[in-house]
N, C-alpha and C positions, 0 to 999 in steps of 0.2 A: 363104301367106296374104300379101296385099299390102293396105298402108295407102297411102291417097291423101293425098298432100301438098302442100301451096306451098313446102314448106321446100327450095330447090336441087334443084328438079325434074329439070334434066338432070343434074346429078351423081349424083343419089340415083339416079334410073332407071339410069345406068351401074353402080353399085354394085350394087344389086338385080340386075340381069341376069348379072353377072360372078359373084356369089353363086350364082344359080339354074342358071347353065351352069357353072361349075369347081367351086363348093361347095355340091352340094346337102343333102348328108348330114354337113356340117363346120362348119357354120356357123346356128346358131339364130335370130339375130336381128342387125335393123339396126337400131340406136336413135340418134334426134337430140336434142340436148341444145342447147337457144337459148344462142349464144355467138356471137353478131355484133353491131354496132352498125349502125343504119341508115345506109345508103349505102356502109358501109366495103368493099362488093362481096365480102363473103364468101357472104351469102346464110345461111338458115338450113337449113343444109345436114346430112348424117349427122355423128355424134361419136364413136360405137364399134358394135363387134360383138360376139356374143357367142360366140366358137367351143368347140365340142365334140370336136372330135379336134387330133392335133399339126397335120395339114394344115390346120385351118383356122386357124390363126395365119397363115400364109402371105398370108391374105390384108391383113395389117397394110402401109400405105405412107404416105407423105407426098406428096399430091397438090397439085402447085405450078401454077396456071394463072392466066394475067393478072397476075400479082404477089402472088397473094392464095393461102396456103397451107391446106390442106383436112386434117387428121390423123384418119386411118382408124385408129384402134387396137383392140386386144383388150380384153374383159373378161370372162374367163370365169364361170363358173355361183359357183363359189369364192369369187370377189372380191365378185360380186354379192351373196352373203351377209353378206360384210365390211360391205359398204356400207348393207345393211339394217340391221344391229346398230350402226350408227356406229362401226366398229371400222376406218374405213379415210377417211383426209382428205377423199376427194372422193365423200362420200354424198349433193352435191348432183346428182349425175349422172344417182341413182335418183329424187330426189325430182322435178324438174322435167325430164321428157324426154317422147319419142315415141316408138311402134313405129312403124318406117318400113318394116320387111319382118320376117315370122315364117315359121319352117319349118313350123310346125304349131301348131293351135289350142291342144294343150300346153303349148308352148314359151310362146308368149303369154300363157298363163294362169299360168304358173310365174312369168314376171318379172312380172304386176301383183300376184302372191301375195306378192311380196318388195315391192314397193313399199307394202302394205297393211301388212304388218309393219314396214316403215321408220316409216309415219303411225302405226300402234300404236304403236310405243316412242317415239315423238316426244309422242304425248298420255299415257306412262304417267311422271307424276312420280315413281315409285321407281327407274324404268330410268334417265329422263334425267337424275337429278340427278349420278351419278356420273359420267357423260361430260361433265356441263358442268366438273366439279371436274377432268376431266383436262386439258380445254383452259384450266382457269386455271392449273395446274400448268406448262403448257406457257410461258404467257405469264410466269409468275413465274420459273421457269428461264432464261429468254431475257433477262428483266430484271436477274437475277443477274451475267450475263456482261455485258451492256450498260455495266453503272455502272464496269467495269473500260476500256472502249472511248475512246477520245480520236479516231478518226477521224470526223469530221462526217457521211461518207456511210455509214459502218457504223453508227452511232449511230441514224440515221433509218430505214435498213434496220431495224434490231432493234425500231425503235418501231413502225414499222407491221406487221411481225409480233406482236407484241404487241397490238397493237388489232387485229387480224385473230383471234389466238387469242381474245380476250374477245369479241371479236363472235360467233362461233360459239357461244359459251357462253350468250349470250344469245338469239339464235335458237334454241337447241335448246329452252329455258327458255319461248320464246314458241310452241313446237312447230313451229318451220318450221326448214328445210337449204338454203340458199340461199348463193350465191356473188357477192359484191358486183362483179366484174369486168363491166364492161360493164351493170352495173345502177347502180352507185354504191353507196356504204354510207348515205349520207342516205334517200336512199329505202328501203330496208331496215329501217331503223332506224323510219321512218313507221309501216311495216306491223306493227309490234311493239306488242301493249299494254299490256308491262311493261316499261319500261328502268330501269336502275343510275343514279342521279339524276347529272344533268349529263354522261351520257355523249355524247352529241351535240356538248355544248360543247367535252368533253375531245379530242374527234376532231375539231374545226374547228381548236381552239390547235395539236392537232398537226401539221396541215395547214400552219400560219401560222408554225408555230416557225421562228428563224432560228437558233439554236444548239443544241448538242450537250446544254449544260446547259438551256435550255428543253425540250427532248424529253424529258431524264431527268426532267426535273420533271413534266412532264403522262404520261409513263408510269405515273409511280408515283401519281399523283392516280386515273387511269385503272384500275388494277388495285384500287387502295383502294376506290374505288366500287365495284368490279364484284366484287370477295369479298365485299362488304357484302350488295348483290344475291344472289348466290349462295346465300350462306346462308342468305336469306329462304325459300330452296326446299327446304330438306333436311327429308326426311319424318319425321313423327312417328315414334317407336321405340313400335312396337305390340305388341314381343316384351319385355313387361317380366320374364316367367315364364325367360325364356332366359338373363337375365342371372346369372353364375357369381358369387353371393355369397361360396360359399364359399371360392374362390378370392381374393377381395378381401378377407376376414378373416385370412386366411395373408398376403396382401401390407400388409396395416396392420401385422400382425404383425412383417412384418422390416422395413418402413421406420421400426418404432416406434425403434429400434437409433438409425437413421440422426435421428431429432428430439433423442433423448437425445443424441448426440454432439453436436449441433447447439446444445443448450441448453449445452453445457459447453464447447466453443470461444467462446461468444460470451461468457460469465461469465470464461472467461480474456483476452477481449479478443482472440483470435488470427483477424484477420478473413481471413486468407489461408488458414487451413484451413475455417473456417465457408464461407468462399464455394463451395470444390468441391462440399462436401456441399450448399447450398442450391443451387447448380443441378442436383446429380443428382435433391433433391426437386423439384424445381420440374419437371424433366421428366417424372418420375413422376405428379407429381399432374395435369400434362397430360394423360396418359393415361387415369387413372381418370375422370378429368372428361367424355372421350370416351365411353370405353366404357359408364359407367353414367348418363351424362345428369345429371351434377354441376355444379355451378357454376365458373365459370372463377378456381380459386384462385390469386389473387396474392401470391406471395411475395418475388419478387424486388426490386418496386418499393422495399421497406421497407428494403433492403439500404444500409446507410452504416458506410463501414469507421472512419470516426470514433466512431461510436457504435451500438454492436450492440444496444442495448436495445431500440430501436422493433422490430430486424427478428426479435429473439427473442419478442416479445409478441406478432409478426404470427404465425409459424411453432406457435407454442405454440395461437394462437384457430384456426387452419387444422386443426391436428393433433385439436382438440376436436370440431371440426366433421364429419371426415371420420371418428372414432371412434363419434360418434353416431350418423352412417350405417350404421356396420358394425354397431355394437349393435341397431339398429332393424331392419337387413333380415337379419342374421345371428346374431352375438352373437360376442365377441371368443374367439380362442384361447385354451384354458384356461391362465389364470396362476398360477405360484406364490411365495410370498412366501418360501421356501427350498428347498435341495436335497433336506433330508430330506422336505418336504411335495411336492416333486416325486416323489420315491422311492417315497413312500406309494401315490400314484395312480399310478404306472406302475411296477411292480415287475420 
């Protein structure tokens, strides 16, 4: 099956004829993805092909004509699956493309089904939210290394890719999957129904930044606003009954010793020992807050090594809140005043 196209007609015709002649059973599709700028001499030619045999991969080549390179590269069915599932960084190659040649109607139908899956995934809030978080994680990991970089060109490179990761997350949450190269970022943002606050302004500030310090500051602000934006798309937890309240009751029983020890250290004025337990308890509280949809328990902001009384009071208040929740949802693990009482109930 041939698809009439005006995109790079001469070279596309050559590629189609070559497939028909040399790879009739080895290549399922020839696909074009817009990747040129008006007047750059590239034309809207083919982008990639879908090989189905080892021989089919031999079609891959770089074609350099008149100072313009045309890259003919393979994307097999397995990778097409990953593109549809947003498990590959170039899913945009599936989102916006044109079939230039197909070996059979079945091959074309299979490809279109994958494109529809990609669109369905982008329209599914429960599916797309963790994909956006993956992009956010990529940005934050890059930012961590960027803060220790001093070379201006490397800082600017990191800032550019941080924004790229965040842009992908924003596009995903808007049901889109595009590539800003040759199109520009600002036009893509203009197509989005929802954006993080000041997102476009931070992008422009990144473009105009003159120093590594400015770039680091803008990157921080951009990540900060993107985090808030992405958090607003977190799907509601509809599986309340799946929460393991028995586990939570056991967790509280175990952590109650830490709270007890923390009170002791605070009474003794031992900020060093108290801080170690406080960090562990804060981390544990973060885990159950996320797992059970509980409030953000702020323990450590009250820590003051010169006066532990406020911190101890805050720790006690948090314990009482969690204890009340455990009693409401499951009940406390049995408690005994004495060993004899325990022995009586546990012969």
